[in-house]
C-alpha positions as CSV (number, residue, x, y, z in Angstrom):
1,M,17.9,-12.5,-23.7
2,N,15.5,-10.7,-21.9
3,E,15.7,-11.1,-18.1
4,Q,12.2,-11.8,-17.4
5,I,12.3,-15.1,-19.6
6,K,13.4,-17.7,-17.2
7,T,15.3,-20.9,-18.2
8,S,12.1,-23.1,-17.4
9,A,10.3,-20.9,-19.8
10,V,12.1,-22.1,-22.7
11,N,12.1,-25.6,-24.0
12,Q,14.3,-28.2,-25.7
13,A,13.4,-26.6,-29.0
14,H,14.3,-23.4,-27.6
15,H,10.7,-22.3,-27.6
16,L,9.4,-19.8,-25.3
17,T,6.4,-21.6,-23.0
18,V,4.0,-20.8,-21.0
19,G,2.8,-23.0,-18.0
20,G,4.9,-25.6,-19.7
21,V,3.0,-25.5,-23.2
22,D,4.7,-24.4,-26.3
23,T,3.9,-20.8,-27.9
24,L,4.2,-21.6,-30.9
25,E,2.1,-24.4,-30.5
26,L,-0.9,-22.3,-28.9
27,A,-0.5,-19.9,-31.7
28,A,-0.9,-22.6,-34.3
29,T,-4.1,-24.2,-32.2
30,Y,-5.7,-21.2,-31.0
31,Q,-4.6,-18.4,-33.8
32,T,-3.4,-15.1,-32.7
33,P,-3.9,-12.9,-31.4
34,L,-4.1,-15.1,-27.9
35,Y,-4.1,-13.9,-24.5
36,V,-2.3,-16.8,-22.5
37,Y,-2.2,-17.3,-18.8
38,D,-0.2,-19.7,-16.5
39,T,-2.5,-20.4,-13.8
40,G,0.3,-22.1,-12.0
41,M,1.9,-18.5,-11.3
42,I,-1.7,-17.3,-10.4
43,R,-2.1,-20.1,-7.5
44,Q,1.7,-19.5,-6.0
45,S,0.9,-15.7,-6.1
46,I,-2.2,-16.3,-3.9
47,A,-0.5,-19.3,-1.5
48,A,2.2,-16.6,-1.1
49,F,0.0,-13.9,0.3
50,K,-2.0,-16.4,2.4
51,Q,1.2,-17.4,3.8
52,V,2.4,-13.9,4.9
53,F,-1.1,-13.2,7.1
54,E,-1.1,-16.8,8.7
55,E,2.9,-16.4,9.4
56,N,1.5,-13.0,11.5
57,Q,-1.2,-14.8,13.1
58,I,-4.0,-12.3,12.1
59,K,-7.4,-12.3,10.8
60,Y,-7.5,-11.3,6.9
61,Q,-9.3,-12.0,3.6
62,I,-7.9,-11.4,0.3
63,S,-10.2,-10.2,-2.5
64,Y,-9.4,-10.7,-6.0
65,A,-10.0,-7.3,-7.7
66,S,-11.5,-8.7,-10.9
67,K,-11.5,-5.6,-13.2
68,A,-7.5,-6.5,-13.8
69,F,-9.2,-9.7,-15.6
70,A,-12.8,-11.4,-15.0
71,T,-14.0,-14.6,-16.9
72,V,-15.9,-17.5,-16.1
73,A,-12.7,-19.7,-16.0
74,M,-11.3,-16.9,-13.5
75,Y,-13.6,-16.8,-11.1
76,Q,-13.7,-20.7,-11.0
77,L,-9.9,-20.5,-10.1
78,I,-10.0,-18.3,-7.5
79,A,-13.0,-19.6,-5.8
80,A,-10.8,-22.9,-5.7
81,A,-8.1,-21.1,-4.2
82,G,-10.3,-20.5,-1.7
83,I,-10.3,-16.4,-1.4
84,H,-12.9,-13.3,-2.0
85,C,-13.1,-11.4,-5.0
86,D,-14.7,-7.6,-5.3
87,V,-16.7,-7.1,-8.4
88,V,-17.5,-3.2,-10.0
89,S,-20.6,-3.6,-12.0
90,G,-23.6,-5.7,-12.6
91,G,-21.7,-7.9,-15.5
92,E,-19.0,-8.8,-13.1
93,L,-21.4,-10.0,-10.7
94,Y,-23.5,-11.9,-13.2
95,T,-20.1,-13.6,-14.7
96,A,-19.1,-14.4,-11.1
97,Q,-22.6,-15.6,-10.7
98,Q,-22.4,-17.9,-14.2
99,A,-19.0,-19.4,-12.3
100,G,-20.6,-20.3,-9.3
101,F,-18.7,-18.1,-7.3
102,P,-20.0,-18.3,-3.7
103,M,-21.7,-14.9,-3.2
104,A,-21.0,-14.5,0.4
105,N,-17.5,-14.0,-0.7
106,V,-18.3,-11.2,-3.0
107,S,-17.9,-7.7,-2.4
108,F,-19.4,-5.0,-4.7
109,H,-17.7,-1.7,-5.8
110,G,-18.0,1.1,-7.9
111,N,-18.9,4.7,-7.7
112,N,-22.3,5.1,-9.4
113,K,-24.1,1.9,-8.6
114,S,-27.4,2.1,-10.1
115,E,-30.6,0.7,-8.3
116,A,-31.1,-2.0,-10.6
117,E,-27.0,-3.3,-9.8
118,L,-27.8,-2.8,-5.7
119,K,-31.2,-4.7,-6.3
120,M,-29.3,-7.3,-8.1
121,A,-26.5,-7.7,-5.4
122,L,-29.2,-7.7,-2.4
123,D,-30.8,-10.8,-4.5
124,A,-27.9,-12.4,-5.1
125,G,-26.8,-12.2,-1.2
126,V,-23.6,-10.7,-2.2
127,G,-21.4,-10.6,1.1
128,C,-20.5,-6.6,1.3
129,I,-21.4,-3.8,-0.6
130,M,-18.8,-0.9,-0.4
131,V,-20.4,2.2,-0.4
132,D,-19.0,5.0,-2.4
133,N,-21.2,7.8,-1.6
134,F,-24.0,9.4,0.2
135,Y,-26.6,8.9,-2.9
136,E,-26.0,5.3,-2.7
137,L,-25.6,5.0,1.3
138,A,-29.1,6.8,1.2
139,M,-30.4,4.5,-1.7
140,L,-29.2,1.3,0.0
141,D,-31.0,2.4,3.1
142,R,-34.4,3.2,1.4
143,L,-33.7,-0.5,-0.4
144,T,-33.0,-2.8,2.5
145,R,-36.1,-0.9,4.4
146,E,-38.4,-1.6,1.8
147,R,-37.1,-5.3,0.9
148,H,-36.7,-5.8,4.8
149,Q,-33.4,-7.0,4.3
150,S,-30.0,-6.5,6.0
151,A,-26.8,-5.7,4.1
152,T,-23.4,-5.6,5.3
153,I,-21.6,-2.8,3.9
154,M,-17.9,-1.0,4.2
155,L,-17.6,3.0,3.6
156,R,-14.8,3.6,0.8
157,I,-13.2,6.7,1.6
158,A,-10.7,9.1,-0.2
159,P,-8.1,9.1,2.5
160,G,-6.2,12.3,1.2
161,I,-3.2,10.0,0.5
162,S,-1.5,9.9,-3.1
163,A,0.4,7.1,-4.2
164,H,3.6,8.0,-6.5
165,T,2.2,6.6,-9.7
166,H,0.3,7.6,-12.9
167,D,-2.3,10.4,-12.1
168,Y,-4.9,8.0,-14.0
169,V,-4.7,5.5,-11.7
170,S,-4.2,7.3,-8.3
171,T,-7.5,7.2,-6.3
172,G,-6.7,8.1,-2.6
173,Q,-6.2,11.9,-2.9
174,E,-8.9,14.2,-1.8
175,D,-9.7,15.2,-5.6
176,S,-10.7,12.0,-6.6
177,K,-14.0,10.8,-8.1
178,F,-14.0,7.9,-5.1
179,G,-15.1,7.8,-1.9
180,F,-16.2,9.9,1.2
181,D,-13.5,12.5,2.0
182,L,-12.0,12.1,5.4
183,N,-10.4,15.3,5.6
184,S,-13.5,17.4,5.2
185,G,-15.8,15.5,7.3
186,Q,-17.5,13.4,5.0
187,A,-16.3,10.3,6.2
188,D,-17.5,10.8,10.0
189,E,-21.2,12.1,8.4
190,A,-21.2,9.0,6.4
191,V,-20.7,6.7,9.6
192,K,-23.2,8.4,11.4
193,R,-25.7,8.2,8.7
194,A,-24.9,4.5,8.2
195,Q,-25.1,4.0,12.2
196,T,-28.7,5.3,11.8
197,A,-29.7,3.0,8.9
198,P,-31.6,0.2,10.6
199,N,-30.7,-2.6,8.2
200,L,-27.2,-1.5,7.3
201,D,-24.0,-3.5,9.0
202,L,-21.2,-1.3,8.7
203,V,-18.3,-3.6,9.6
204,G,-15.5,-1.8,7.8
205,I,-13.6,0.9,6.1
206,H,-12.2,0.7,2.8
207,C,-9.8,2.8,1.0
208,H,-7.5,2.3,-2.1
209,I,-4.3,4.8,-2.7
210,G,-3.4,3.8,-6.5
211,S,-2.2,1.3,-8.8
212,Q,1.2,0.3,-9.7
213,I,2.9,1.4,-6.5
214,F,6.5,0.5,-6.1
215,E,6.9,1.8,-2.3
216,L,5.8,1.1,1.1
217,D,5.5,4.5,2.5
218,G,2.0,5.2,1.0
219,F,0.6,2.1,2.6
220,K,2.5,2.9,6.2
221,M,1.0,6.3,5.9
222,I,-2.4,4.8,5.4
223,V,-2.6,2.6,8.1
224,D,-1.3,5.2,10.6
225,K,-3.9,7.6,9.4
226,L,-6.4,5.1,9.4
227,V,-5.9,3.7,12.8
228,S,-5.9,7.3,14.4
229,V,-9.3,8.0,12.9
230,F,-10.8,5.0,14.0
231,A,-9.4,5.8,17.7
232,R,-11.1,9.0,17.2
233,W,-14.5,7.5,16.0
234,Q,-14.3,4.8,19.1
235,T,-14.4,8.1,21.3
236,E,-16.7,10.5,19.4
237,L,-18.7,8.1,17.2
238,D,-18.9,5.1,19.2
239,F,-17.9,3.1,16.3
240,Y,-14.6,1.1,15.7
241,P,-14.5,-0.9,12.9
242,R,-13.5,-4.7,12.6
243,I,-12.4,-4.5,9.1
244,M,-9.7,-2.3,7.7
245,N,-9.5,-2.5,3.8
246,V,-6.6,-1.0,2.3
247,G,-7.3,-2.2,-1.3
248,G,-4.3,-3.3,-3.7
249,G,-2.3,-1.3,-5.9
250,F,1.1,-3.6,-5.3
251,G,3.2,-3.0,-8.4
252,V,4.4,-5.3,-10.4
253,K,7.7,-6.0,-13.0
254,Y,6.9,-5.1,-16.6
255,T,10.4,-4.0,-18.0
256,A,13.6,-3.9,-16.9
257,D,13.3,-0.3,-15.6
258,D,11.2,-1.6,-13.2
259,Q,12.0,-2.6,-9.6
260,P,9.2,-3.8,-7.5
261,L,9.1,-5.2,-4.3
262,A,7.5,-8.5,-3.8
263,P,3.6,-8.1,-3.1
264,T,4.0,-10.0,-0.2
265,Q,6.4,-7.3,1.3
266,F,3.9,-4.6,0.8
267,V,1.5,-6.8,2.8
268,D,4.0,-7.8,5.7
269,A,4.4,-4.1,6.2
270,I,0.7,-3.4,6.5
271,I,0.3,-6.1,9.0
272,K,3.2,-4.8,10.9
273,E,2.1,-1.6,11.1
274,T,-1.1,-2.5,11.8
275,I,-0.1,-4.0,14.8
276,V,2.3,-1.2,16.1
277,Q,-0.4,1.8,15.3
278,T,-3.2,-0.1,17.4
279,K,-0.8,-1.1,20.2
280,A,0.5,2.3,20.5
281,K,-3.2,3.9,20.4
282,K,-4.9,1.2,22.6
283,V,-7.4,0.1,20.4
284,P,-8.4,-3.4,19.0
285,M,-6.2,-5.1,16.3
286,L,-8.0,-5.3,12.8
287,E,-9.1,-7.7,10.4
288,I,-7.2,-7.1,7.4
289,W,-8.3,-7.3,3.6
290,I,-6.3,-6.6,0.6
291,E,-7.4,-6.0,-2.7
292,P,-5.0,-7.7,-5.6
293,G,-5.5,-7.6,-9.1
294,R,-2.6,-6.8,-11.0
295,S,-0.2,-8.5,-8.9
296,L,-1.7,-11.9,-9.1
297,V,-2.6,-12.0,-12.6
298,A,0.0,-9.6,-14.8
299,T,3.2,-11.5,-14.9
300,A,1.1,-14.8,-15.6
301,G,0.0,-13.5,-18.8
302,T,1.4,-13.5,-22.1
303,T,-0.2,-12.0,-25.3
304,L,0.8,-13.6,-29.0
305,Y,0.9,-11.9,-32.1
306,T,1.8,-12.8,-35.4
307,L,4.3,-10.4,-37.0
308,G,2.9,-9.0,-40.5
309,A,4.1,-6.0,-42.3
310,S,7.4,-3.7,-41.4
311,K,8.1,0.0,-42.5
312,D,11.8,1.2,-42.4
313,V,12.2,5.0,-41.9
314,P,15.8,5.8,-42.8
315,G,17.4,7.0,-40.0
316,I,14.5,7.2,-37.9
317,R,12.9,3.8,-37.0
318,K,12.2,0.7,-38.1
319,Y,8.1,-0.6,-37.7
320,L,7.3,-4.2,-37.2
321,A,3.5,-4.6,-37.2
322,V,1.5,-7.2,-35.1
323,D,-2.2,-8.6,-36.0
324,G,-3.6,-7.0,-32.8
325,G,-3.1,-3.9,-30.8
326,M,-4.8,-1.2,-29.0
327,G,-8.0,-3.4,-29.3
328,D,-6.9,-6.1,-27.5
329,N,-4.4,-3.9,-25.1
330,I,-5.2,-0.5,-24.9
331,R,-2.7,0.3,-21.5
332,P,0.1,1.8,-23.9
333,A,-2.1,4.2,-25.7
334,L,-4.0,5.0,-22.5
335,Y,-1.4,5.4,-20.1
336,Q,1.5,5.3,-21.9
337,A,2.1,1.6,-20.3
338,K,5.7,0.0,-21.1
339,Y,5.8,-3.6,-22.5
340,E,8.9,-6.1,-23.2
341,A,8.5,-8.6,-26.1
342,V,10.5,-11.4,-27.2
343,L,10.3,-13.7,-30.3
344,A,8.7,-17.1,-29.5
345,K,10.7,-19.5,-31.5
346,N,13.4,-18.7,-29.8
347,P,13.8,-15.7,-27.0
348,T,17.6,-16.8,-26.1
349,L,18.8,-15.3,-29.6
350,P,20.8,-12.3,-29.4
351,S,19.4,-9.1,-30.4
352,E,20.3,-7.7,-34.1
353,Q,18.0,-4.7,-34.4
354,V,16.0,-2.2,-32.4
355,V,12.3,-1.9,-33.6
356,S,9.0,-0.3,-32.5
357,I,6.1,-2.8,-32.6
358,A,2.8,-1.2,-34.0
359,G,-0.5,-2.5,-34.0
360,K,-3.1,-3.0,-37.2
361,Y,-5.5,-0.4,-36.0
362,C,-6.2,3.0,-37.8
363,E,-4.7,5.2,-35.2
364,S,-1.2,6.8,-35.0
365,G,-1.4,6.0,-31.3
366,D,-1.8,2.2,-31.8
367,M,1.9,1.5,-30.9
368,L,2.0,-1.4,-28.6
369,I,6.2,-0.9,-27.4
370,W,8.4,1.5,-28.6
371,N,12.3,0.8,-29.1
372,Q,12.1,-2.9,-28.5
373,A,15.5,-5.1,-29.0
374,L,15.2,-8.2,-30.8
375,P,16.9,-10.5,-33.2
376,Q,16.0,-10.5,-36.8
377,T,12.2,-11.3,-37.7
378,E,10.3,-12.5,-40.7
379,P,6.6,-12.1,-41.2
380,G,5.0,-14.7,-39.8
381,D,6.8,-15.0,-36.7
382,V,5.1,-15.2,-33.3
383,L,6.0,-12.5,-30.8
384,A,5.5,-12.8,-27.3
385,V,4.5,-9.6,-25.1
386,L,5.2,-10.2,-21.7
387,D,3.1,-9.5,-18.4
388,T,0.1,-8.6,-20.4
389,G,-2.3,-10.3,-17.8
390,A,-3.9,-7.5,-16.5
391,Y,-6.1,-5.0,-17.8
392,G,-5.6,-6.7,-21.2
393,Y,-8.9,-8.9,-22.2
394,S,-10.9,-6.7,-19.5
395,M,-10.5,-3.4,-21.4
396,A,-10.6,-4.8,-25.0
397,S,-12.9,-3.6,-27.6
398,N,-13.6,-4.0,-30.8
399,Y,-12.3,-1.1,-32.5
400,N,-12.5,-1.0,-36.3
401,R,-14.9,-4.2,-35.6
402,N,-12.0,-6.6,-35.0
403,P,-13.3,-9.3,-32.9
404,R,-11.7,-10.1,-29.3
405,P,-9.0,-12.6,-28.9
406,A,-9.5,-15.9,-27.5
407,V,-8.1,-16.8,-23.5
408,V,-6.2,-19.9,-22.9
409,F,-5.1,-21.2,-19.6
410,C,-2.0,-23.3,-19.2
411,E,-0.6,-25.3,-16.3
412,D,1.8,-28.4,-16.2
413,G,2.1,-28.7,-19.7
414,A,-1.5,-28.9,-20.9
415,S,-3.5,-26.1,-22.4
416,Q,-7.0,-25.2,-22.3
417,L,-9.6,-22.9,-24.0
418,V,-11.4,-20.7,-21.4
419,V,-12.8,-17.7,-24.2
420,K,-13.5,-18.5,-27.5
421,R,-12.0,-16.2,-30.2
422,E,-14.9,-13.7,-31.2
423,T,-16.0,-14.1,-35.3
424,Y,-17.3,-11.6,-37.6
425,A,-20.7,-13.2,-36.9
426,D,-20.6,-11.8,-33.0
427,L,-19.7,-8.7,-34.1
428,T,-23.1,-8.1,-35.7
429,R,-25.2,-10.2,-33.3
430,L,-26.6,-7.2,-32.0
431,D,-26.7,-5.0,-34.6
432,V,-30.5,-4.2,-35.6
433,P,-31.3,-3.6,-39.3
434,L,-33.6,-0.6,-40.3
435,T,-36.6,-2.2,-41.0
436,V,-37.7,0.7,-43.8
437,A,-35.0,1.4,-46.4
438,S,-34.1,5.7,-46.0
439,E,-35.0,7.8,-48.6
440,S,-32.3,9.9,-50.0
441,K,-33.3,14.0,-49.9
442,A,-32.2,15.8,-53.0
């Protein structure tokens, strides 16, 4: 039995459940592929983050990094939980607006925001704009002057600290497309320019050192470095931020080989290190913001597939194909991400074979899992790939003109459809046919 499957996640019929709902019933009702979320787990994770902050009695904010999974229903869920969110595009901002999310609790990220997106953010009254570069800083200064409007901002910096993570998801090092470089003096210059912008209120500094981080050292290092910089700025630039936003990146468990700390342990270490460093440098305590995304939704999500064709390569490998793949989960192909799967009809059955789970897309790299131990299977069985709640739906595509799956929320034994399955008609809805037939050329 996979160690990530708990007894409470298997019902009396031995079927896998999510949020108390039988996954075989979910597959029959909503078809596969299907994204399924245990929303109770998401609420519990938010509550745990709140608790560690409140036990330390400091000012804080939890801002959900909605790039991990953004839908109207998800924004409604986190609004009800009383936390903020950050968006990275006009599309995410629009979705949050459609959900009725309070715009004062939204932060707008992105390394190349367009003028249209900045105007949209100003019109919406977003709570904070995370300024990423001098081009954006100048554009926002101009827009707020022209519109006679103020904007609250934080500056994103590249602190020169790289977490132990995959190169593609490491963002805090000097050589990064994100943020003002700290070590070269760019961040100092950005502070000076922001101070001279009459309609910009610089309240904090933001950084993000990477994703899927398993060690505390990187976060302690960033706190030490930032507080030292802030102390210097207080003397040299007459500026001391009210808020220190350390981003997210707290690692989660995808496979038995992953041994992450609890996300709350990262937060507790960040808080305690900030208290120590501010006292040592005799500067004010900072309000601490975090931006969890993956750590709120990854383990709450399960993707259900139906098994189809199989292929045996004698002495080498057995492939089992599912009715989805890289179109609904690009991470294995993009990041070499690893997942584990169980047979939904009985996750407790002993393993009798080692197979590799192939997708249906026309790419040899469309492999979801290599070398997965499973019981004997039959075509039509439902396979549940675990911990797929982050960056599945949000990175999904229509490659090979396949419709994107539906999304279902489950809690306390009840399910609700929150994103409809795309249809073939949806795939051509935006296509514009030629008005004049092209003539063939001899």
